Structure formats: C-alpha cells, structure tokens
PyMOL commands that place a pseudoatom at each C-alpha (Angstrom):
pseudoatom trace, name=CA, resn=MET, resi=1, chain=A, elem=C, hetatm=0, pos=[-75.194, 18.614, 11.563]
pseudoatom trace, name=CA, resn=LYS, resi=2, chain=A, elem=C, hetatm=0, pos=[-73.356, 15.978, 9.131]
pseudoatom trace, name=CA, resn=ARG, resi=3, chain=A, elem=C, hetatm=0, pos=[-71.831, 13.012, 11.045]
pseudoatom trace, name=CA, resn=ARG, resi=4, chain=A, elem=C, hetatm=0, pos=[-69.112, 11.527, 10.350]
pseudoatom trace, name=CA, resn=SER, resi=5, chain=A, elem=C, hetatm=0, pos=[-69.057, 8.070, 8.909]
pseudoatom trace, name=CA, resn=PHE, resi=6, chain=A, elem=C, hetatm=0, pos=[-66.190, 7.198, 10.742]
pseudoatom trace, name=CA, resn=ASN, resi=7, chain=A, elem=C, hetatm=0, pos=[-67.637, 7.596, 13.804]
pseudoatom trace, name=CA, resn=PHE, resi=8, chain=A, elem=C, hetatm=0, pos=[-69.498, 4.733, 13.268]
pseudoatom trace, name=CA, resn=PRO, resi=9, chain=A, elem=C, hetatm=0, pos=[-67.465, 1.634, 15.038]
pseudoatom trace, name=CA, resn=MET, resi=10, chain=A, elem=C, hetatm=0, pos=[-68.113, -0.584, 11.981]
pseudoatom trace, name=CA, resn=ASN, resi=11, chain=A, elem=C, hetatm=0, pos=[-66.555, 1.051, 9.803]
pseudoatom trace, name=CA, resn=ARG, resi=12, chain=A, elem=C, hetatm=0, pos=[-63.746, 1.980, 11.734]
pseudoatom trace, name=CA, resn=LEU, resi=13, chain=A, elem=C, hetatm=0, pos=[-63.527, -2.186, 12.370]
pseudoatom trace, name=CA, resn=LEU, resi=14, chain=A, elem=C, hetatm=0, pos=[-64.048, -2.442, 8.187]
pseudoatom trace, name=CA, resn=THR, resi=15, chain=A, elem=C, hetatm=0, pos=[-61.063, -0.347, 7.712]
pseudoatom trace, name=CA, resn=MET, resi=16, chain=A, elem=C, hetatm=0, pos=[-58.961, -1.050, 10.168]
pseudoatom trace, name=CA, resn=MET, resi=17, chain=A, elem=C, hetatm=0, pos=[-59.004, -5.243, 9.009]
pseudoatom trace, name=CA, resn=LEU, resi=18, chain=A, elem=C, hetatm=0, pos=[-58.382, -3.498, 5.073]
pseudoatom trace, name=CA, resn=ILE, resi=19, chain=A, elem=C, hetatm=0, pos=[-55.523, -2.048, 6.173]
pseudoatom trace, name=CA, resn=GLY, resi=20, chain=A, elem=C, hetatm=0, pos=[-53.858, -4.865, 8.693]
pseudoatom trace, name=CA, resn=LEU, resi=21, chain=A, elem=C, hetatm=0, pos=[-54.649, -7.671, 5.317]
pseudoatom trace, name=CA, resn=LEU, resi=22, chain=A, elem=C, hetatm=0, pos=[-53.177, -4.942, 2.716]
pseudoatom trace, name=CA, resn=ALA, resi=23, chain=A, elem=C, hetatm=0, pos=[-50.024, -4.532, 5.646]
pseudoatom trace, name=CA, resn=LEU, resi=24, chain=A, elem=C, hetatm=0, pos=[-50.174, -8.659, 5.707]
pseudoatom trace, name=CA, resn=GLY, resi=25, chain=A, elem=C, hetatm=0, pos=[-50.550, -9.466, 1.936]
pseudoatom trace, name=CA, resn=ALA, resi=26, chain=A, elem=C, hetatm=0, pos=[-47.642, -7.431, 1.191]
pseudoatom trace, name=CA, resn=CYS, resi=27, chain=A, elem=C, hetatm=0, pos=[-45.649, -9.005, 3.675]
pseudoatom trace, name=CA, resn=LYS, resi=28, chain=A, elem=C, hetatm=0, pos=[-46.463, -12.364, 2.209]
pseudoatom trace, name=CA, resn=SER, resi=29, chain=A, elem=C, hetatm=0, pos=[-45.634, -11.334, -1.905]
pseudoatom trace, name=CA, resn=LYS, resi=30, chain=A, elem=C, hetatm=0, pos=[-42.370, -10.403, -0.272]
pseudoatom trace, name=CA, resn=LYS, resi=31, chain=A, elem=C, hetatm=0, pos=[-41.733, -13.228, 1.360]
pseudoatom trace, name=CA, resn=LYS, resi=32, chain=A, elem=C, hetatm=0, pos=[-42.902, -14.907, -2.132]
pseudoatom trace, name=CA, resn=VAL, resi=33, chain=A, elem=C, hetatm=0, pos=[-40.449, -13.259, -4.146]
pseudoatom trace, name=CA, resn=VAL, resi=34, chain=A, elem=C, hetatm=0, pos=[-37.687, -13.584, -2.260]
pseudoatom trace, name=CA, resn=GLU, resi=35, chain=A, elem=C, hetatm=0, pos=[-38.261, -17.435, -1.673]
pseudoatom trace, name=CA, resn=ALA, resi=36, chain=A, elem=C, hetatm=0, pos=[-38.910, -17.994, -5.507]
pseudoatom trace, name=CA, resn=ALA, resi=37, chain=A, elem=C, hetatm=0, pos=[-35.311, -16.198, -5.815]
pseudoatom trace, name=CA, resn=PRO, resi=38, chain=A, elem=C, hetatm=0, pos=[-32.703, -17.957, -6.767]
pseudoatom trace, name=CA, resn=ALA, resi=39, chain=A, elem=C, hetatm=0, pos=[-29.731, -18.035, -4.929]
pseudoatom trace, name=CA, resn=PRO, resi=40, chain=A, elem=C, hetatm=0, pos=[-27.293, -16.115, -6.083]
pseudoatom trace, name=CA, resn=VAL, resi=41, chain=A, elem=C, hetatm=0, pos=[-23.739, -18.250, -7.601]
pseudoatom trace, name=CA, resn=PRO, resi=42, chain=A, elem=C, hetatm=0, pos=[-21.030, -17.723, -5.542]
pseudoatom trace, name=CA, resn=VAL, resi=43, chain=A, elem=C, hetatm=0, pos=[-17.912, -15.327, -7.953]
pseudoatom trace, name=CA, resn=GLU, resi=44, chain=A, elem=C, hetatm=0, pos=[-14.938, -15.984, -6.988]
pseudoatom trace, name=CA, resn=GLU, resi=45, chain=A, elem=C, hetatm=0, pos=[-13.046, -12.665, -7.056]
pseudoatom trace, name=CA, resn=PRO, resi=46, chain=A, elem=C, hetatm=0, pos=[-9.064, -13.006, -8.300]
pseudoatom trace, name=CA, resn=ALA, resi=47, chain=A, elem=C, hetatm=0, pos=[-6.957, -12.061, -4.880]
pseudoatom trace, name=CA, resn=PRO, resi=48, chain=A, elem=C, hetatm=0, pos=[-6.268, -8.204, -5.014]
pseudoatom trace, name=CA, resn=ALA, resi=49, chain=A, elem=C, hetatm=0, pos=[-2.530, -7.901, -6.199]
pseudoatom trace, name=CA, resn=PRO, resi=50, chain=A, elem=C, hetatm=0, pos=[-0.278, -7.157, -3.130]
pseudoatom trace, name=CA, resn=LYS, resi=51, chain=A, elem=C, hetatm=0, pos=[0.571, -3.539, -2.503]
pseudoatom trace, name=CA, resn=PRO, resi=52, chain=A, elem=C, hetatm=0, pos=[3.970, -2.587, -4.730]
pseudoatom trace, name=CA, resn=ALA, resi=53, chain=A, elem=C, hetatm=0, pos=[6.390, -1.692, -1.781]
pseudoatom trace, name=CA, resn=GLN, resi=54, chain=A, elem=C, hetatm=0, pos=[7.697, 1.544, -1.159]
pseudoatom trace, name=CA, resn=PRO, resi=55, chain=A, elem=C, hetatm=0, pos=[11.010, 2.177, -1.715]
pseudoatom trace, name=CA, resn=THR, resi=56, chain=A, elem=C, hetatm=0, pos=[12.657, 2.839, 1.684]
pseudoatom trace, name=CA, resn=PRO, resi=57, chain=A, elem=C, hetatm=0, pos=[14.887, 5.298, 1.042]
pseudoatom trace, name=CA, resn=SER, resi=58, chain=A, elem=C, hetatm=0, pos=[19.129, 5.095, 1.078]
pseudoatom trace, name=CA, resn=ALA, resi=59, chain=A, elem=C, hetatm=0, pos=[20.642, 6.378, 3.491]
pseudoatom trace, name=CA, resn=GLU, resi=60, chain=A, elem=C, hetatm=0, pos=[22.365, 9.196, 1.219]
pseudoatom trace, name=CA, resn=GLU, resi=61, chain=A, elem=C, hetatm=0, pos=[18.267, 10.519, 0.640]
pseudoatom trace, name=CA, resn=VAL, resi=62, chain=A, elem=C, hetatm=0, pos=[17.998, 10.301, 4.679]
pseudoatom trace, name=CA, resn=ALA, resi=63, chain=A, elem=C, hetatm=0, pos=[21.199, 12.080, 4.970]
pseudoatom trace, name=CA, resn=ALA, resi=64, chain=A, elem=C, hetatm=0, pos=[20.721, 14.608, 2.574]
pseudoatom trace, name=CA, resn=GLY, resi=65, chain=A, elem=C, hetatm=0, pos=[17.072, 15.246, 3.316]
pseudoatom trace, name=CA, resn=LYS, resi=66, chain=A, elem=C, hetatm=0, pos=[18.289, 16.519, 6.974]
pseudoatom trace, name=CA, resn=LEU, resi=67, chain=A, elem=C, hetatm=0, pos=[20.873, 18.243, 6.057]
pseudoatom trace, name=CA, resn=GLU, resi=68, chain=A, elem=C, hetatm=0, pos=[18.570, 20.103, 3.779]
pseudoatom trace, name=CA, resn=GLY, resi=69, chain=A, elem=C, hetatm=0, pos=[16.628, 20.867, 6.883]
pseudoatom trace, name=CA, resn=TYR, resi=70, chain=A, elem=C, hetatm=0, pos=[19.678, 21.740, 8.951]
pseudoatom trace, name=CA, resn=PHE, resi=71, chain=A, elem=C, hetatm=0, pos=[20.927, 24.119, 6.282]
pseudoatom trace, name=CA, resn=ASN, resi=72, chain=A, elem=C, hetatm=0, pos=[16.814, 25.785, 6.641]
pseudoatom trace, name=CA, resn=ALA, resi=73, chain=A, elem=C, hetatm=0, pos=[17.146, 25.856, 10.142]
pseudoatom trace, name=CA, resn=ILE, resi=74, chain=A, elem=C, hetatm=0, pos=[20.449, 27.846, 9.806]
pseudoatom trace, name=CA, resn=VAL, resi=75, chain=A, elem=C, hetatm=0, pos=[19.009, 30.711, 7.680]
pseudoatom trace, name=CA, resn=ASN, resi=76, chain=A, elem=C, hetatm=0, pos=[15.976, 30.935, 8.894]
pseudoatom trace, name=CA, resn=ALA, resi=77, chain=A, elem=C, hetatm=0, pos=[17.217, 31.725, 12.571]
pseudoatom trace, name=CA, resn=SER, resi=78, chain=A, elem=C, hetatm=0, pos=[15.968, 33.944, 14.315]
pseudoatom trace, name=CA, resn=ASN, resi=79, chain=A, elem=C, hetatm=0, pos=[18.785, 34.695, 16.511]
pseudoatom trace, name=CA, resn=VAL, resi=80, chain=A, elem=C, hetatm=0, pos=[22.135, 34.006, 16.362]
pseudoatom trace, name=CA, resn=ASN, resi=81, chain=A, elem=C, hetatm=0, pos=[22.132, 31.284, 19.819]
pseudoatom trace, name=CA, resn=SER, resi=82, chain=A, elem=C, hetatm=0, pos=[19.987, 28.903, 17.250]
pseudoatom trace, name=CA, resn=ALA, resi=83, chain=A, elem=C, hetatm=0, pos=[21.621, 29.302, 14.637]
pseudoatom trace, name=CA, resn=ASN, resi=84, chain=A, elem=C, hetatm=0, pos=[24.743, 28.165, 16.258]
pseudoatom trace, name=CA, resn=ASN, resi=85, chain=A, elem=C, hetatm=0, pos=[22.803, 25.360, 18.389]
pseudoatom trace, name=CA, resn=THR, resi=86, chain=A, elem=C, hetatm=0, pos=[21.762, 23.566, 15.056]
pseudoatom trace, name=CA, resn=ILE, resi=87, chain=A, elem=C, hetatm=0, pos=[24.584, 24.090, 13.533]
pseudoatom trace, name=CA, resn=ARG, resi=88, chain=A, elem=C, hetatm=0, pos=[26.276, 22.393, 16.108]
pseudoatom trace, name=CA, resn=GLU, resi=89, chain=A, elem=C, hetatm=0, pos=[23.593, 19.377, 15.787]
pseudoatom trace, name=CA, resn=ALA, resi=90, chain=A, elem=C, hetatm=0, pos=[24.099, 19.738, 12.402]
pseudoatom trace, name=CA, resn=LEU, resi=91, chain=A, elem=C, hetatm=0, pos=[28.336, 18.577, 12.866]
pseudoatom trace, name=CA, resn=GLY, resi=92, chain=A, elem=C, hetatm=0, pos=[27.396, 15.797, 14.758]
pseudoatom trace, name=CA, resn=MET, resi=93, chain=A, elem=C, hetatm=0, pos=[26.504, 14.206, 11.309]
pseudoatom trace, name=CA, resn=PHE, resi=94, chain=A, elem=C, hetatm=0, pos=[30.049, 14.966, 9.756]
pseudoatom trace, name=CA, resn=SER, resi=95, chain=A, elem=C, hetatm=0, pos=[32.595, 13.340, 10.276]
pseudoatom trace, name=CA, resn=ASN, resi=96, chain=A, elem=C, hetatm=0, pos=[34.594, 15.907, 11.328]
pseudoatom trace, name=CA, resn=GLN, resi=97, chain=A, elem=C, hetatm=0, pos=[34.750, 19.420, 11.584]
pseudoatom trace, name=CA, resn=ASN, resi=98, chain=A, elem=C, hetatm=0, pos=[36.988, 20.176, 8.289]
pseudoatom trace, name=CA, resn=THR, resi=99, chain=A, elem=C, hetatm=0, pos=[34.270, 17.799, 6.349]
pseudoatom trace, name=CA, resn=PRO, resi=100, chain=A, elem=C, hetatm=0, pos=[35.092, 19.140, 2.234]
pseudoatom trace, name=CA, resn=VAL, resi=101, chain=A, elem=C, hetatm=0, pos=[32.246, 20.723, 0.945]
pseudoatom trace, name=CA, resn=LEU, resi=102, chain=A, elem=C, hetatm=0, pos=[32.673, 21.093, -3.228]
pseudoatom trace, name=CA, resn=ILE, resi=103, chain=A, elem=C, hetatm=0, pos=[29.844, 23.589, -4.373]
pseudoatom trace, name=CA, resn=VAL, resi=104, chain=A, elem=C, hetatm=0, pos=[29.583, 23.071, -9.022]
pseudoatom trace, name=CA, resn=ILE, resi=105, chain=A, elem=C, hetatm=0, pos=[28.836, 25.983, -10.636]
pseudoatom trace, name=CA, resn=HIS, resi=106, chain=A, elem=C, hetatm=0, pos=[29.219, 24.879, -13.728]
pseudoatom trace, name=CA, resn=GLU, resi=107, chain=A, elem=C, hetatm=0, pos=[29.510, 21.567, -15.479]
pseudoatom trace, name=CA, resn=GLU, resi=108, chain=A, elem=C, hetatm=0, pos=[29.103, 20.451, -19.015]
pseudoatom trace, name=CA, resn=SER, resi=109, chain=A, elem=C, hetatm=0, pos=[29.271, 16.925, -20.780]
pseudoatom trace, name=CA, resn=GLY, resi=110, chain=A, elem=C, hetatm=0, pos=[30.189, 15.476, -16.874]
pseudoatom trace, name=CA, resn=ILE, resi=111, chain=A, elem=C, hetatm=0, pos=[33.361, 17.969, -16.735]
pseudoatom trace, name=CA, resn=LYS, resi=112, chain=A, elem=C, hetatm=0, pos=[32.463, 19.624, -13.426]
pseudoatom trace, name=CA, resn=ASP, resi=113, chain=A, elem=C, hetatm=0, pos=[34.065, 23.474, -12.565]
pseudoatom trace, name=CA, resn=TYR, resi=114, chain=A, elem=C, hetatm=0, pos=[33.622, 24.049, -8.994]
pseudoatom trace, name=CA, resn=ASP, resi=115, chain=A, elem=C, hetatm=0, pos=[34.278, 26.879, -6.740]
pseudoatom trace, name=CA, resn=GLU, resi=116, chain=A, elem=C, hetatm=0, pos=[36.774, 27.604, -3.719]
pseudoatom trace, name=CA, resn=PRO, resi=117, chain=A, elem=C, hetatm=0, pos=[36.774, 24.407, -1.736]
pseudoatom trace, name=CA, resn=THR, resi=118, chain=A, elem=C, hetatm=0, pos=[35.789, 24.752, 2.015]
pseudoatom trace, name=CA, resn=THR, resi=119, chain=A, elem=C, hetatm=0, pos=[35.340, 23.046, 5.123]
pseudoatom trace, name=CA, resn=ILE, resi=120, chain=A, elem=C, hetatm=0, pos=[31.846, 22.195, 6.684]
pseudoatom trace, name=CA, resn=ASP, resi=121, chain=A, elem=C, hetatm=0, pos=[32.331, 24.332, 9.557]
pseudoatom trace, name=CA, resn=ARG, resi=122, chain=A, elem=C, hetatm=0, pos=[33.009, 27.309, 7.599]
pseudoatom trace, name=CA, resn=TYR, resi=123, chain=A, elem=C, hetatm=0, pos=[29.967, 26.348, 5.049]
pseudoatom trace, name=CA, resn=LEU, resi=124, chain=A, elem=C, hetatm=0, pos=[27.739, 26.673, 8.136]
pseudoatom trace, name=CA, resn=ASN, resi=125, chain=A, elem=C, hetatm=0, pos=[28.507, 29.554, 9.628]
pseudoatom trace, name=CA, resn=TYR, resi=126, chain=A, elem=C, hetatm=0, pos=[28.689, 31.586, 6.192]
pseudoatom trace, name=CA, resn=LEU, resi=127, chain=A, elem=C, hetatm=0, pos=[25.025, 30.528, 5.926]
pseudoatom trace, name=CA, resn=LYS, resi=128, chain=A, elem=C, hetatm=0, pos=[24.594, 31.515, 9.586]
pseudoatom trace, name=CA, resn=ASP, resi=129, chain=A, elem=C, hetatm=0, pos=[25.457, 34.956, 8.505]
pseudoatom trace, name=CA, resn=THR, resi=130, chain=A, elem=C, hetatm=0, pos=[24.319, 35.738, 4.506]
pseudoatom trace, name=CA, resn=LYS, resi=131, chain=A, elem=C, hetatm=0, pos=[20.880, 34.190, 5.932]
pseudoatom trace, name=CA, resn=LYS, resi=132, chain=A, elem=C, hetatm=0, pos=[20.691, 32.816, 2.412]
pseudoatom trace, name=CA, resn=ASN, resi=133, chain=A, elem=C, hetatm=0, pos=[20.537, 28.972, 1.256]
pseudoatom trace, name=CA, resn=LEU, resi=134, chain=A, elem=C, hetatm=0, pos=[21.593, 29.247, -2.527]
pseudoatom trace, name=CA, resn=ASN, resi=135, chain=A, elem=C, hetatm=0, pos=[22.621, 26.236, -3.053]
pseudoatom trace, name=CA, resn=PHE, resi=136, chain=A, elem=C, hetatm=0, pos=[21.225, 22.036, -2.560]
pseudoatom trace, name=CA, resn=ILE, resi=137, chain=A, elem=C, hetatm=0, pos=[22.973, 19.148, -2.378]
pseudoatom trace, name=CA, resn=SER, resi=138, chain=A, elem=C, hetatm=0, pos=[23.757, 17.115, -5.033]
pseudoatom trace, name=CA, resn=ASP, resi=139, chain=A, elem=C, hetatm=0, pos=[25.831, 14.173, -4.042]
pseudoatom trace, name=CA, resn=ILE, resi=140, chain=A, elem=C, hetatm=0, pos=[26.795, 12.969, -0.543]
pseudoatom trace, name=CA, resn=ARG, resi=141, chain=A, elem=C, hetatm=0, pos=[29.314, 10.364, 0.816]
pseudoatom trace, name=CA, resn=LEU, resi=142, chain=A, elem=C, hetatm=0, pos=[29.556, 8.645, 4.292]
pseudoatom trace, name=CA, resn=ASP, resi=143, chain=A, elem=C, hetatm=0, pos=[31.463, 6.241, 6.054]
pseudoatom trace, name=CA, resn=GLY, resi=144, chain=A, elem=C, hetatm=0, pos=[30.713, 2.883, 7.323]
pseudoatom trace, name=CA, resn=SER, resi=145, chain=A, elem=C, hetatm=0, pos=[29.374, 4.775, 10.685]
pseudoatom trace, name=CA, resn=GLY, resi=146, chain=A, elem=C, hetatm=0, pos=[27.082, 6.691, 8.636]
pseudoatom trace, name=CA, resn=ARG, resi=147, chain=A, elem=C, hetatm=0, pos=[28.822, 10.051, 9.100]
pseudoatom trace, name=CA, resn=VAL, resi=148, chain=A, elem=C, hetatm=0, pos=[29.269, 12.402, 6.321]
pseudoatom trace, name=CA, resn=THR, resi=149, chain=A, elem=C, hetatm=0, pos=[32.422, 12.351, 4.726]
pseudoatom trace, name=CA, resn=GLU, resi=150, chain=A, elem=C, hetatm=0, pos=[32.029, 14.384, 1.981]
pseudoatom trace, name=CA, resn=LEU, resi=151, chain=A, elem=C, hetatm=0, pos=[29.984, 16.551, 0.747]
pseudoatom trace, name=CA, resn=GLU, resi=152, chain=A, elem=C, hetatm=0, pos=[28.997, 18.136, -2.917]
pseudoatom trace, name=CA, resn=LEU, resi=153, chain=A, elem=C, hetatm=0, pos=[26.591, 21.156, -3.488]
pseudoatom trace, name=CA, resn=ARG, resi=154, chain=A, elem=C, hetatm=0, pos=[24.504, 22.764, -6.487]
pseudoatom trace, name=CA, resn=ARG, resi=155, chain=A, elem=C, hetatm=0, pos=[23.259, 26.576, -7.072]
pseudoatom trace, name=CA, resn=ARG, resi=156, chain=A, elem=C, hetatm=0, pos=[19.786, 26.811, -7.986]
for i in range(1, 156): cmd.bond("trace and resi %d" % i, "trace and resi %d" % (i + 1))
show_as sticks, trace
zoom trace
C-alpha cells in the first residue's frame, strides 16, 4: 500500500508555511507598489455647462393642445352622452358659445380662402355627428382671461 506524503505532519507543516509565506509576500509587494506610486495630481474639471432651459409652452400652445384632445375625445366618444359631456367641458375654454371658427380651405401667397364661418358650438356638434376630425388648429386667439376668442383651423 502506498502512503501519501501529505499525511506526514512535517509535510503538512511545510506546505502550510509555504502558503503563508506566499500570501504574506504577495501582500507586502502590493503595499510597496501602492506606496511607491506618486499621488495623482488633481485635475480641475470644467464646470458642467448649464442645461439649456426647455422653452415653456405659450398659453396658445397649451390651449391648442387641450382643444385637440377635446376634438379627438368627441370624435372617439363611445356614446352621445360622453360626447355631450366633452363638448360641455370644451365650451368652458371659450369666451362664449358663438366664438367664431374659421376653416382655411386654400392659401396662396398669404391670401387665405375660408370655408363658411361657423361657431364653436356648431363645430363641436359637427364633430360629434360625423365622427371625423379632418382639421387641425393653425391659429388660436385668447383674451386677457385665457379664454379662446377666435379659432382658425386647416384641412389635414
């Protein structure tokens, strides 16, 4: 039968000492390398450039966005009652129910041709009846209190 040489206490002791020396030697050498390295020179980083301020949307842009949402909600309403509720909400943005709505059908060299003028009340009911929103807001005018006084639409 063969005897393993690792079972002898002397071989075990020598092997453990060798592993310990290697571990201690490795730690010391790393420490010397770290101590010997010169301290890094602090580099001055330029101050980060200020982020460009995002332009805040104007009152007209906000109102136009809300109206487009109302127009789409009226067109996509599942029933007449929900469409009527949305129309009531949308009319709250206007100075009165007879606010003029102009639809541009053609423009050439700055001269605009309009469809027959209508009111916002009629236009919203037209959207409810036809279930089609063929126009987009091209110009909107607000009064001092932020209510819409005139609306200009264009064909898509």
